C-alpha beads as a LAMMPS data file, in Angstrom:
LAMMPS data file: protein, C-alpha beads

323 atoms
322 bonds

1 atom types
1 bond types

-500.0 500.0 xlo xhi
-500.0 500.0 ylo yhi
-500.0 500.0 zlo zhi

Masses

1 110.0

Atoms # bond

1 1 1 54.795 385.929 -259.675
2 1 1 53.271 388.050 -256.917
3 1 1 55.424 390.717 -255.320
4 1 1 56.870 389.724 -251.961
5 1 1 54.902 391.249 -249.130
6 1 1 51.737 391.677 -251.183
7 1 1 48.465 391.668 -249.277
8 1 1 46.671 388.545 -250.478
9 1 1 43.335 389.906 -249.251
10 1 1 43.546 392.626 -251.886
11 1 1 42.716 392.276 -255.559
12 1 1 44.238 394.146 -258.483
13 1 1 42.466 393.874 -261.855
14 1 1 43.710 394.911 -265.287
15 1 1 41.138 395.511 -268.019
16 1 1 41.638 394.103 -271.500
17 1 1 41.445 395.461 -274.079
18 1 1 43.013 398.766 -273.086
19 1 1 45.469 401.262 -274.518
20 1 1 46.387 401.732 -278.156
21 1 1 43.703 401.142 -280.755
22 1 1 44.481 400.488 -284.426
23 1 1 43.906 404.130 -285.414
24 1 1 46.234 405.485 -282.729
25 1 1 48.903 402.905 -283.514
26 1 1 48.735 403.879 -287.205
27 1 1 48.925 407.607 -286.413
28 1 1 51.925 407.303 -284.102
29 1 1 53.700 405.012 -286.561
30 1 1 52.964 407.542 -289.309
31 1 1 54.921 410.274 -287.522
32 1 1 57.717 407.875 -286.583
33 1 1 58.070 406.602 -290.176
34 1 1 57.843 410.127 -291.603
35 1 1 60.755 411.163 -289.384
36 1 1 62.668 408.056 -290.446
37 1 1 62.014 408.501 -294.181
38 1 1 62.025 412.285 -294.595
39 1 1 64.064 413.391 -291.581
40 1 1 63.309 416.066 -289.008
41 1 1 61.529 418.334 -288.686
42 1 1 58.131 416.840 -289.440
43 1 1 55.298 419.199 -288.569
44 1 1 52.077 417.820 -287.083
45 1 1 48.842 419.813 -287.026
46 1 1 47.355 419.434 -283.524
47 1 1 48.390 416.585 -281.242
48 1 1 48.781 413.439 -283.322
49 1 1 46.803 411.648 -280.579
50 1 1 45.554 412.992 -277.265
51 1 1 48.345 411.788 -275.016
52 1 1 50.971 414.026 -273.468
53 1 1 53.608 411.296 -273.179
54 1 1 53.295 410.327 -276.864
55 1 1 53.527 413.953 -278.000
56 1 1 56.579 414.677 -275.838
57 1 1 58.309 411.498 -277.045
58 1 1 57.776 412.438 -280.695
59 1 1 58.946 416.004 -280.061
60 1 1 62.252 414.625 -278.802
61 1 1 62.641 412.800 -282.136
62 1 1 62.029 415.913 -284.232
63 1 1 58.269 416.289 -284.563
64 1 1 56.968 419.853 -284.273
65 1 1 53.361 420.204 -283.161
66 1 1 51.413 423.258 -284.294
67 1 1 47.840 424.435 -283.863
68 1 1 47.344 425.767 -287.380
69 1 1 49.040 425.593 -290.773
70 1 1 50.171 429.231 -290.668
71 1 1 52.807 428.017 -288.173
72 1 1 54.248 425.610 -290.772
73 1 1 57.076 426.942 -292.994
74 1 1 56.741 426.837 -296.779
75 1 1 57.810 423.561 -298.414
76 1 1 57.603 421.709 -295.091
77 1 1 56.062 418.285 -294.494
78 1 1 52.945 418.278 -292.304
79 1 1 51.019 415.344 -290.872
80 1 1 47.294 415.624 -290.137
81 1 1 46.355 414.077 -286.788
82 1 1 44.308 410.949 -286.141
83 1 1 41.236 413.071 -285.373
84 1 1 40.863 414.283 -288.956
85 1 1 40.709 417.712 -290.578
86 1 1 38.152 419.652 -292.561
87 1 1 38.365 420.127 -296.342
88 1 1 39.257 423.765 -295.671
89 1 1 42.471 422.705 -293.925
90 1 1 43.392 420.374 -296.787
91 1 1 42.679 423.147 -299.297
92 1 1 44.865 425.576 -297.363
93 1 1 47.726 423.078 -297.368
94 1 1 47.338 422.503 -301.109
95 1 1 47.175 426.252 -301.794
96 1 1 50.449 426.754 -299.931
97 1 1 52.074 423.794 -301.639
98 1 1 52.753 421.982 -298.385
99 1 1 53.610 418.314 -298.508
100 1 1 51.024 416.436 -296.449
101 1 1 50.476 413.003 -294.959
102 1 1 47.006 412.255 -293.641
103 1 1 47.041 410.153 -290.460
104 1 1 43.275 410.422 -289.919
105 1 1 41.875 407.247 -288.376
106 1 1 39.988 405.322 -291.090
107 1 1 36.982 405.095 -288.761
108 1 1 36.868 408.897 -288.546
109 1 1 37.206 409.088 -292.334
110 1 1 34.136 406.835 -292.522
111 1 1 32.130 409.417 -290.571
112 1 1 33.355 412.151 -292.950
113 1 1 32.090 410.131 -295.911
114 1 1 28.732 409.640 -294.205
115 1 1 28.441 413.396 -293.592
116 1 1 29.131 414.174 -297.249
117 1 1 26.646 411.556 -298.443
118 1 1 23.843 412.810 -296.196
119 1 1 24.603 416.436 -297.158
120 1 1 24.495 415.602 -300.858
121 1 1 21.011 414.145 -300.280
122 1 1 19.897 417.381 -298.620
123 1 1 19.547 415.665 -295.253
124 1 1 19.874 417.630 -292.013
125 1 1 22.650 416.093 -289.913
126 1 1 22.721 416.053 -286.121
127 1 1 26.320 415.446 -285.024
128 1 1 26.556 414.130 -281.468
129 1 1 29.852 415.228 -279.960
130 1 1 31.788 417.810 -277.984
131 1 1 32.282 421.382 -279.169
132 1 1 35.910 422.240 -279.896
133 1 1 37.072 418.640 -280.290
134 1 1 39.246 418.267 -283.397
135 1 1 37.197 415.351 -284.675
136 1 1 33.960 417.342 -284.437
137 1 1 35.552 420.324 -286.194
138 1 1 36.828 418.110 -289.006
139 1 1 33.497 416.352 -289.537
140 1 1 31.529 419.599 -289.384
141 1 1 33.823 421.052 -292.022
142 1 1 32.631 418.447 -294.515
143 1 1 29.108 419.946 -294.569
144 1 1 28.895 423.015 -292.311
145 1 1 25.543 424.179 -293.713
146 1 1 23.926 420.804 -292.998
147 1 1 25.373 419.903 -289.593
148 1 1 24.061 420.875 -286.158
149 1 1 26.079 419.878 -283.085
150 1 1 24.241 418.118 -280.251
151 1 1 26.339 417.803 -277.082
152 1 1 23.863 416.347 -274.573
153 1 1 20.421 414.710 -274.563
154 1 1 19.074 417.956 -273.100
155 1 1 20.185 419.876 -276.199
156 1 1 17.673 417.937 -278.292
157 1 1 14.696 419.868 -276.931
158 1 1 16.087 423.144 -278.307
159 1 1 16.679 421.917 -281.854
160 1 1 15.041 423.899 -284.615
161 1 1 14.851 421.725 -287.703
162 1 1 13.170 422.032 -291.065
163 1 1 10.186 419.671 -290.893
164 1 1 10.156 419.332 -294.678
165 1 1 13.649 417.767 -294.782
166 1 1 14.871 414.410 -293.546
167 1 1 17.091 414.188 -290.450
168 1 1 20.033 411.857 -289.789
169 1 1 22.475 411.503 -286.919
170 1 1 26.227 410.922 -286.754
171 1 1 28.549 410.895 -283.749
172 1 1 32.071 411.575 -282.619
173 1 1 33.796 408.180 -282.492
174 1 1 35.082 408.459 -278.897
175 1 1 31.864 409.092 -276.963
176 1 1 30.187 407.049 -274.273
177 1 1 28.056 404.417 -275.970
178 1 1 25.295 404.753 -273.371
179 1 1 25.163 408.545 -273.539
180 1 1 24.986 408.461 -277.330
181 1 1 22.124 405.950 -277.258
182 1 1 20.261 408.212 -274.813
183 1 1 20.723 411.208 -277.109
184 1 1 19.626 409.277 -280.203
185 1 1 16.557 407.982 -278.386
186 1 1 15.626 411.533 -277.381
187 1 1 16.013 412.734 -280.970
188 1 1 13.910 409.853 -282.277
189 1 1 11.080 410.701 -279.889
190 1 1 10.794 414.112 -281.561
191 1 1 11.713 412.923 -285.070
192 1 1 10.464 409.335 -285.514
193 1 1 11.781 409.174 -289.080
194 1 1 15.363 409.798 -287.887
195 1 1 17.880 408.143 -290.225
196 1 1 20.675 406.056 -288.694
197 1 1 24.186 405.963 -290.151
198 1 1 24.901 402.785 -292.162
199 1 1 27.067 401.499 -289.298
200 1 1 27.776 402.498 -285.706
201 1 1 29.997 405.591 -285.612
202 1 1 31.421 404.925 -282.146
203 1 1 34.607 403.026 -282.883
204 1 1 35.139 399.394 -281.948
205 1 1 37.994 400.300 -279.589
206 1 1 35.944 402.863 -277.674
207 1 1 33.136 400.345 -277.247
208 1 1 35.452 397.501 -276.251
209 1 1 37.281 399.588 -273.644
210 1 1 34.022 400.799 -272.147
211 1 1 32.581 397.276 -272.056
212 1 1 35.755 395.962 -270.413
213 1 1 35.423 398.610 -267.689
214 1 1 31.740 397.753 -267.231
215 1 1 32.783 394.130 -266.674
216 1 1 35.495 395.040 -264.159
217 1 1 34.073 398.043 -262.271
218 1 1 31.383 396.310 -260.139
219 1 1 34.058 394.475 -258.140
220 1 1 36.337 397.513 -257.706
221 1 1 36.544 400.006 -254.872
222 1 1 38.740 402.130 -257.136
223 1 1 39.318 402.262 -260.881
224 1 1 42.402 404.088 -262.131
225 1 1 42.196 405.201 -265.771
226 1 1 45.487 406.085 -267.426
227 1 1 45.272 408.822 -270.048
228 1 1 45.604 412.536 -270.682
229 1 1 43.080 415.163 -269.652
230 1 1 42.217 416.157 -273.240
231 1 1 41.476 412.575 -274.279
232 1 1 37.717 412.240 -274.760
233 1 1 37.650 408.448 -274.637
234 1 1 39.735 408.450 -271.441
235 1 1 37.282 410.781 -269.737
236 1 1 34.424 408.546 -270.768
237 1 1 36.120 405.540 -269.129
238 1 1 36.113 407.324 -265.757
239 1 1 32.400 408.048 -266.151
240 1 1 31.635 404.482 -267.226
241 1 1 33.523 403.068 -264.222
242 1 1 31.478 405.166 -261.799
243 1 1 28.191 404.403 -263.560
244 1 1 29.008 400.682 -263.509
245 1 1 29.558 400.362 -259.771
246 1 1 33.089 401.456 -258.890
247 1 1 33.116 403.401 -255.626
248 1 1 35.699 405.827 -257.010
249 1 1 37.522 406.416 -260.290
250 1 1 40.329 408.787 -261.204
251 1 1 42.286 409.676 -264.330
252 1 1 46.076 409.948 -264.231
253 1 1 48.644 410.679 -266.914
254 1 1 51.080 408.336 -265.199
255 1 1 51.868 406.737 -261.837
256 1 1 53.297 409.957 -260.399
257 1 1 49.794 411.459 -260.312
258 1 1 48.297 408.745 -258.088
259 1 1 47.371 410.079 -254.656
260 1 1 48.010 407.510 -251.945
261 1 1 44.864 408.647 -250.112
262 1 1 42.854 407.065 -252.953
263 1 1 44.087 403.668 -251.786
264 1 1 42.915 404.084 -248.184
265 1 1 40.282 401.489 -247.333
266 1 1 40.320 399.970 -250.828
267 1 1 40.518 396.197 -251.134
268 1 1 40.090 395.976 -254.905
269 1 1 41.524 398.212 -257.624
270 1 1 40.973 398.103 -261.369
271 1 1 43.324 399.640 -263.922
272 1 1 42.672 400.508 -267.548
273 1 1 43.816 403.062 -270.115
274 1 1 42.459 405.174 -272.928
275 1 1 42.943 404.350 -276.598
276 1 1 45.958 406.654 -277.025
277 1 1 47.992 405.416 -274.052
278 1 1 51.266 403.446 -274.378
279 1 1 51.330 400.242 -272.365
280 1 1 54.485 401.417 -270.572
281 1 1 52.412 403.979 -268.660
282 1 1 49.975 401.288 -267.522
283 1 1 52.847 399.108 -266.362
284 1 1 54.191 402.085 -264.423
285 1 1 50.889 402.320 -262.545
286 1 1 50.924 398.583 -261.803
287 1 1 54.515 398.875 -260.600
288 1 1 53.557 401.686 -258.228
289 1 1 50.667 399.658 -256.805
290 1 1 52.741 396.505 -256.288
291 1 1 55.354 398.626 -254.508
292 1 1 52.576 399.583 -252.088
293 1 1 51.763 395.948 -251.329
294 1 1 49.179 395.173 -253.974
295 1 1 49.363 391.717 -255.602
296 1 1 50.051 390.896 -259.225
297 1 1 47.228 392.087 -261.440
298 1 1 44.614 389.654 -262.726
299 1 1 43.749 390.437 -266.337
300 1 1 40.021 390.809 -267.006
301 1 1 39.709 390.056 -270.720
302 1 1 36.548 391.030 -272.575
303 1 1 37.660 390.355 -276.147
304 1 1 40.845 389.985 -278.189
305 1 1 41.428 392.769 -280.738
306 1 1 43.239 392.033 -284.003
307 1 1 42.360 394.955 -286.284
308 1 1 45.194 396.938 -287.869
309 1 1 45.335 399.702 -290.471
310 1 1 47.908 400.190 -293.239
311 1 1 50.120 403.269 -293.101
312 1 1 49.311 406.207 -295.412
313 1 1 50.302 405.521 -299.046
314 1 1 53.292 407.906 -299.098
315 1 1 54.997 405.878 -296.390
316 1 1 54.014 402.504 -297.839
317 1 1 55.575 403.451 -301.197
318 1 1 58.762 404.821 -299.680
319 1 1 59.178 401.802 -297.456
320 1 1 58.619 399.426 -300.360
321 1 1 61.121 401.321 -302.490
322 1 1 63.735 401.158 -299.795
323 1 1 63.699 397.366 -299.640

Bonds

1 1 1 2
2 1 2 3
3 1 3 4
4 1 4 5
5 1 5 6
6 1 6 7
7 1 7 8
8 1 8 9
9 1 9 10
10 1 10 11
11 1 11 12
12 1 12 13
13 1 13 14
14 1 14 15
15 1 15 16
16 1 16 17
17 1 17 18
18 1 18 19
19 1 19 20
20 1 20 21
21 1 21 22
22 1 22 23
23 1 23 24
24 1 24 25
25 1 25 26
26 1 26 27
27 1 27 28
28 1 28 29
29 1 29 30
30 1 30 31
31 1 31 32
32 1 32 33
33 1 33 34
34 1 34 35
35 1 35 36
36 1 36 37
37 1 37 38
38 1 38 39
39 1 39 40
40 1 40 41
41 1 41 42
42 1 42 43
43 1 43 44
44 1 44 45
45 1 45 46
46 1 46 47
47 1 47 48
48 1 48 49
49 1 49 50
50 1 50 51
51 1 51 52
52 1 52 53
53 1 53 54
54 1 54 55
55 1 55 56
56 1 56 57
57 1 57 58
58 1 58 59
59 1 59 60
60 1 60 61
61 1 61 62
62 1 62 63
63 1 63 64
64 1 64 65
65 1 65 66
66 1 66 67
67 1 67 68
68 1 68 69
69 1 69 70
70 1 70 71
71 1 71 72
72 1 72 73
73 1 73 74
74 1 74 75
75 1 75 76
76 1 76 77
77 1 77 78
78 1 78 79
79 1 79 80
80 1 80 81
81 1 81 82
82 1 82 83
83 1 83 84
84 1 84 85
85 1 85 86
86 1 86 87
87 1 87 88
88 1 88 89
89 1 89 90
90 1 90 91
91 1 91 92
92 1 92 93
93 1 93 94
94 1 94 95
95 1 95 96
96 1 96 97
97 1 97 98
98 1 98 99
99 1 99 100
100 1 100 101
101 1 101 102
102 1 102 103
103 1 103 104
104 1 104 105
105 1 105 106
106 1 106 107
107 1 107 108
108 1 108 109
109 1 109 110
110 1 110 111
111 1 111 112
112 1 112 113
113 1 113 114
114 1 114 115
115 1 115 116
116 1 116 117
117 1 117 118
118 1 118 119
119 1 119 120
120 1 120 121
121 1 121 122
122 1 122 123
123 1 123 124
124 1 124 125
125 1 125 126
126 1 126 127
127 1 127 128
128 1 128 129
129 1 129 130
130 1 130 131
131 1 131 132
132 1 132 133
133 1 133 134
134 1 134 135
135 1 135 136
136 1 136 137
137 1 137 138
138 1 138 139
139 1 139 140
140 1 140 141
141 1 141 142
142 1 142 143
143 1 143 144
144 1 144 145
145 1 145 146
146 1 146 147
147 1 147 148
148 1 148 149
149 1 149 150
150 1 150 151
151 1 151 152
152 1 152 153
153 1 153 154
154 1 154 155
155 1 155 156
156 1 156 157
157 1 157 158
158 1 158 159
159 1 159 160
160 1 160 161
161 1 161 162
162 1 162 163
163 1 163 164
164 1 164 165
165 1 165 166
166 1 166 167
167 1 167 168
168 1 168 169
169 1 169 170
170 1 170 171
171 1 171 172
172 1 172 173
173 1 173 174
174 1 174 175
175 1 175 176
176 1 176 177
177 1 177 178
178 1 178 179
179 1 179 180
180 1 180 181
181 1 181 182
182 1 182 183
183 1 183 184
184 1 184 185
185 1 185 186
186 1 186 187
187 1 187 188
188 1 188 189
189 1 189 190
190 1 190 191
191 1 191 192
192 1 192 193
193 1 193 194
194 1 194 195
195 1 195 196
196 1 196 197
197 1 197 198
198 1 198 199
199 1 199 200
200 1 200 201
201 1 201 202
202 1 202 203
203 1 203 204
204 1 204 205
205 1 205 206
206 1 206 207
207 1 207 208
208 1 208 209
209 1 209 210
210 1 210 211
211 1 211 212
212 1 212 213
213 1 213 214
214 1 214 215
215 1 215 216
216 1 216 217
217 1 217 218
218 1 218 219
219 1 219 220
220 1 220 221
221 1 221 222
222 1 222 223
223 1 223 224
224 1 224 225
225 1 225 226
226 1 226 227
227 1 227 228
228 1 228 229
229 1 229 230
230 1 230 231
231 1 231 232
232 1 232 233
233 1 233 234
234 1 234 235
235 1 235 236
236 1 236 237
237 1 237 238
238 1 238 239
239 1 239 240
240 1 240 241
241 1 241 242
242 1 242 243
243 1 243 244
244 1 244 245
245 1 245 246
246 1 246 247
247 1 247 248
248 1 248 249
249 1 249 250
250 1 250 251
251 1 251 252
252 1 252 253
253 1 253 254
254 1 254 255
255 1 255 256
256 1 256 257
257 1 257 258
258 1 258 259
259 1 259 260
260 1 260 261
261 1 261 262
262 1 262 263
263 1 263 264
264 1 264 265
265 1 265 266
266 1 266 267
267 1 267 268
268 1 268 269
269 1 269 270
270 1 270 271
271 1 271 272
272 1 272 273
273 1 273 274
274 1 274 275
275 1 275 276
276 1 276 277
277 1 277 278
278 1 278 279
279 1 279 280
280 1 280 281
281 1 281 282
282 1 282 283
283 1 283 284
284 1 284 285
285 1 285 286
286 1 286 287
287 1 287 288
288 1 288 289
289 1 289 290
290 1 290 291
291 1 291 292
292 1 292 293
293 1 293 294
294 1 294 295
295 1 295 296
296 1 296 297
297 1 297 298
298 1 298 299
299 1 299 300
300 1 300 301
301 1 301 302
302 1 302 303
303 1 303 304
304 1 304 305
305 1 305 306
306 1 306 307
307 1 307 308
308 1 308 309
309 1 309 310
310 1 310 311
311 1 311 312
312 1 312 313
313 1 313 314
314 1 314 315
315 1 315 316
316 1 316 317
317 1 317 318
318 1 318 319
319 1 319 320
320 1 320 321
321 1 321 322
322 1 322 323
């Protein structure tokens, strides 16, 4: 039912799919179940997912987030984040005797396996991604001598590769699909025998959320993307909205960050959220907009998602044993 007083000449659109993907849902549930089964504190290396609200909520329940394992006490339980870790981190945890639960997204684990396979074949690997991102650091750690990071299409021209060895590409799972295609095309121009990964590295959720924004953006004066600043896939959604025809697009952590000046002159607004964003934050944004006279949102559905991932084995066993 539309809010009383809503301006019927205005349109409010809500992209679908949006928000939590299967990997994020699994990672957050992993920390929640670990706290339930083992009790607090549960240490988590890096942010379990890139969302400030999720991290703060888990901290209130007893999760302790650390940057590195040297901040974790002996004999403690530590969860590895959804973005994955390098073998060196796993070896350090084993050397210290830490109890670990790996919440790495299975789609990121797939990229790790691809990196190891290419490295074992002696193939040079070009990893398309962003320097400093946890996922890139984890993947690079699988084969550091074989992997070269490529951040932009322009970086391709400066690559110095061994012409006697084959070359393959992999990518961070949360990139812009279009930007990655552009980079791969540039690489292939210089290295026609470039080897593709066995399947697309960019995850289904990243692609679906970008495609949903592409569908919605052309009819929007403004697209509001809910998500945290350090979320790569959230940042890409802002870029995709602008590239796809939205007059303006902004990222907010929650409704309190919306500037009312953004709404001036707008007659159509689209709302979406990154893959690590709880739906409650999206509803908060919609509530703010309806309080300002915007009508009930029309959902723009691209595709229905049904994928889910099982929890890590330690939690599956403990849960089964408790029944």
